[in-house]
FIDREN-153416 format. One record per residue (C-alpha): residue number from 1; x, y, z; residue in one letter. Coordinates in steps of 0.02 Angstrom, whole numbers, padded with zeros to 5 digits. Example, Ala and Ser with C-alpha at 12.3 -4.5 7.8 and 13.67 -1.06 7.14 Angstrom:
FIDREN-153416
+-----+--------+--------+--------+---------+
| num |      x |      y |      z | residuo |
+-----+--------+--------+--------+---------+
|   1 |  00615 | -00225 |  00390 |       A |
|   2 |  00684 | -00053 |  00357 |       S |
+-----+--------+--------+--------+---------+
END
This chain:
FIDREN-153416
+-----+--------+--------+--------+---------+
| num |      x |      y |      z | residuo |
+-----+--------+--------+--------+---------+
|   1 |  03293 |  03194 |  03011 |       M |
|   2 |  03401 |  03348 |  03032 |       V |
|   3 |  03551 |  03339 |  03145 |       R |
|   4 |  03615 |  03491 |  03232 |       S |
|   5 |  03797 |  03506 |  03278 |       T |
|   6 |  03834 |  03535 |  03462 |       P |
|   7 |  03887 |  03711 |  03505 |       P |
|   8 |  04074 |  03728 |  03524 |       R |
|   9 |  04153 |  03827 |  03662 |       F |
|  10 |  04241 |  03984 |  03610 |       R |
|  11 |  04426 |  03946 |  03586 |       Q |
|  12 |  04528 |  04085 |  03664 |       E |
|  13 |  04714 |  04099 |  03685 |       K |
|  14 |  04800 |  04018 |  03830 |       S |
|  15 |  04847 |  04134 |  03971 |       R |
|  16 |  04994 |  04121 |  04087 |       Y |
|  17 |  05003 |  04143 |  04275 |       V |
|  18 |  05154 |  04136 |  04389 |       A |
|  19 |  05152 |  04106 |  04576 |       T |
|  20 |  05302 |  04166 |  04676 |       V |
|  21 |  05347 |  04152 |  04859 |       D |
|  22 |  05515 |  04166 |  04948 |       S |
|  23 |  05565 |  03986 |  04907 |       R |
|  24 |  05480 |  03934 |  04744 |       R |
|  25 |  05411 |  04004 |  04581 |       A |
|  26 |  05296 |  03915 |  04458 |       R |
|  27 |  05236 |  03964 |  04285 |       L |
|  28 |  05066 |  03892 |  04238 |       L |
|  29 |  04977 |  03890 |  04071 |       R |
|  30 |  04788 |  03903 |  04083 |       L |
|  31 |  04702 |  03834 |  03928 |       D |
|  32 |  04518 |  03865 |  03893 |       P |
|  33 |  04407 |  03714 |  03926 |       A |
|  34 |  04221 |  03681 |  03898 |       P |
|  35 |  04091 |  03772 |  04004 |       R |
|  36 |  04199 |  03922 |  04038 |       G |
|  37 |  04326 |  03832 |  04144 |       T |
|  38 |  04514 |  03828 |  04121 |       E |
|  39 |  04634 |  03683 |  04123 |       R |
|  40 |  04796 |  03721 |  04218 |       A |
|  41 |  04964 |  03646 |  04180 |       E |
|  42 |  05132 |  03683 |  04260 |       I |
|  43 |  05252 |  03739 |  04123 |       V |
|  44 |  05406 |  03755 |  04232 |       N |
|  45 |  05459 |  03793 |  04410 |       E |
|  46 |  05615 |  03843 |  04505 |       I |
|  47 |  05664 |  03836 |  04688 |       E |
|  48 |  05782 |  03939 |  04792 |       E |
|  49 |  05957 |  03869 |  04804 |       V |
|  50 |  06050 |  03957 |  04943 |       W |
|  51 |  06223 |  03899 |  04992 |       I |
|  52 |  06270 |  03951 |  05168 |       E |
|  53 |  06420 |  04063 |  05138 |       K |
|  54 |  06464 |  04245 |  05125 |       E |
|  55 |  06414 |  04317 |  04956 |       Y |
|  56 |  06549 |  04450 |  04945 |       G |
|  57 |  06466 |  04565 |  05071 |       R |
|  58 |  06566 |  04719 |  05113 |       P |
|  59 |  06616 |  04711 |  05296 |       V |
|  60 |  06672 |  04857 |  05403 |       M |
|  61 |  06760 |  04852 |  05570 |       V |
|  62 |  06689 |  04965 |  05703 |       S |
|  63 |  06792 |  05064 |  05830 |       R |
|  64 |  06782 |  04927 |  05961 |       D |
|  65 |  06848 |  04797 |  05836 |       G |
|  66 |  06685 |  04705 |  05802 |       T |
|  67 |  06635 |  04670 |  05623 |       R |
|  68 |  06483 |  04760 |  05556 |       V |
|  69 |  06399 |  04711 |  05394 |       S |
|  70 |  06349 |  04854 |  05279 |       V |
|  71 |  06211 |  04751 |  05199 |       R |
|  72 |  06036 |  04714 |  05262 |       K |
|  73 |  06005 |  04556 |  05359 |       D |
|  74 |  06028 |  04389 |  05275 |       E |
|  75 |  05842 |  04355 |  05249 |       T |
|  76 |  05819 |  04514 |  05149 |       D |
|  77 |  05973 |  04472 |  05047 |       E |
|  78 |  05905 |  04299 |  05009 |       R |
|  79 |  05739 |  04371 |  04953 |       R |
|  80 |  05822 |  04501 |  04843 |       A |
|  81 |  05934 |  04371 |  04760 |       R |
|  82 |  05789 |  04252 |  04731 |       F |
|  83 |  05680 |  04393 |  04663 |       A |
|  84 |  05815 |  04440 |  04537 |       R |
|  85 |  05835 |  04257 |  04488 |       R |
|  86 |  05646 |  04235 |  04466 |       V |
|  87 |  05633 |  04394 |  04361 |       A |
|  88 |  05769 |  04333 |  04242 |       R |
|  89 |  05694 |  04159 |  04236 |       W |
|  90 |  05518 |  04226 |  04204 |       L |
|  91 |  05580 |  04333 |  04059 |       G |
|  92 |  05659 |  04181 |  03978 |       G |
|  93 |  05505 |  04073 |  04006 |       E |
|  94 |  05392 |  04206 |  03932 |       M |
|  95 |  05500 |  04210 |  03775 |       E |
|  96 |  05503 |  04020 |  03761 |       R |
|  97 |  05315 |  04004 |  03785 |       A |
|  98 |  05273 |  04154 |  03675 |       G |
|  99 |  05171 |  04232 |  03815 |       A |
| 100 |  05115 |  04410 |  03785 |       E |
| 101 |  05066 |  04444 |  03966 |       R |
| 102 |  05087 |  04353 |  04130 |       V |
| 103 |  04990 |  04377 |  04290 |       G |
| 104 |  05110 |  04358 |  04436 |       V |
| 105 |  05042 |  04319 |  04609 |       Y |
| 106 |  05183 |  04362 |  04727 |       C |
| 107 |  05192 |  04331 |  04914 |       A |
| 108 |  05187 |  04493 |  05014 |       P |
| 109 |  05359 |  04459 |  05091 |       A |
| 110 |  05440 |  04456 |  04918 |       L |
| 111 |  05331 |  04585 |  04831 |       Y |
| 112 |  05445 |  04737 |  04851 |       G |
| 113 |  05603 |  04642 |  04803 |       S |
| 114 |  05517 |  04567 |  04651 |       F |
| 115 |  05447 |  04735 |  04597 |       L |
| 116 |  05623 |  04809 |  04599 |       R |
| 117 |  05695 |  04658 |  04507 |       A |
| 118 |  05577 |  04662 |  04356 |       I |
| 119 |  05674 |  04720 |  04202 |       P |
| 120 |  05604 |  04870 |  04110 |       K |
| 121 |  05576 |  04767 |  03952 |       R |
| 122 |  05455 |  04656 |  04049 |       L |
| 123 |  05373 |  04784 |  04162 |       A |
| 124 |  05227 |  04820 |  04045 |       D |
| 125 |  05198 |  04634 |  04010 |       R |
| 126 |  05181 |  04581 |  04193 |       I |
| 127 |  05024 |  04606 |  04298 |       D |
| 128 |  05089 |  04597 |  04476 |       L |
| 129 |  04971 |  04552 |  04620 |       H |
| 130 |  05015 |  04547 |  04805 |       R |
| 131 |  04944 |  04377 |  04851 |       R |
| 132 |  05024 |  04213 |  04902 |       N |
| 133 |  04951 |  04081 |  04786 |       A |
| 134 |  05103 |  03967 |  04782 |       S |
| 135 |  05032 |  03836 |  04898 |       K |
| 136 |  04875 |  03815 |  04793 |       L |
| 137 |  04855 |  03672 |  04670 |       T |
| 138 |  04860 |  03720 |  04485 |       P |
| 139 |  04672 |  03692 |  04470 |       A |
| 140 |  04637 |  03805 |  04619 |       R |
| 141 |  04753 |  03940 |  04547 |       V |
| 142 |  04651 |  03933 |  04386 |       A |
| 143 |  04488 |  03953 |  04482 |       E |
| 144 |  04548 |  04096 |  04592 |       E |
| 145 |  04632 |  04194 |  04453 |       T |
| 146 |  04481 |  04179 |  04339 |       S |
| 147 |  04369 |  04241 |  04481 |       E |
| 148 |  04486 |  04389 |  04506 |       A |
| 149 |  04482 |  04429 |  04319 |       R |
| 150 |  04291 |  04422 |  04319 |       T |
| 151 |  04280 |  04539 |  04469 |       K |
| 152 |  04402 |  04664 |  04393 |       S |
| 153 |  04303 |  04665 |  04229 |       R |
| 154 |  04141 |  04701 |  04323 |       R |
| 155 |  04212 |  04837 |  04433 |       T |
| 156 |  04327 |  04910 |  04301 |       G |
| 157 |  04484 |  04904 |  04408 |       T |
+-----+--------+--------+--------+---------+
END
């Protein structure tokens, strides 16, 4: 009797995906699993820590004596600060994990701030997508990002 060995699934490298919104960022590692699926695991995550105080904003006094802030409104400032923090954090996490590329799914409200905050050394290693995937479970993120990769391969975009 001849025994045949079961076919093994093709072992590919793990890929990394980050989800970012205005309050939280997560880095997930997606490992290949049997039958073409991927197993998702949260590597690390950070949350916004905003202390209610003035962050050294320049203030001007108008002619009538009222104070006028030179900066944008506080929400934009919070987003910009968090985007810079996430960009620094993501760079460090990519180095620690040895990730060559990371797909970042960024909420539309934070997209512009995050795009400006990405350091030049990381710009070519990050695939930025305007989509809020932060509320999805890790398994659902794996499903949706693999579907998006399949569609882009078929269409060539």
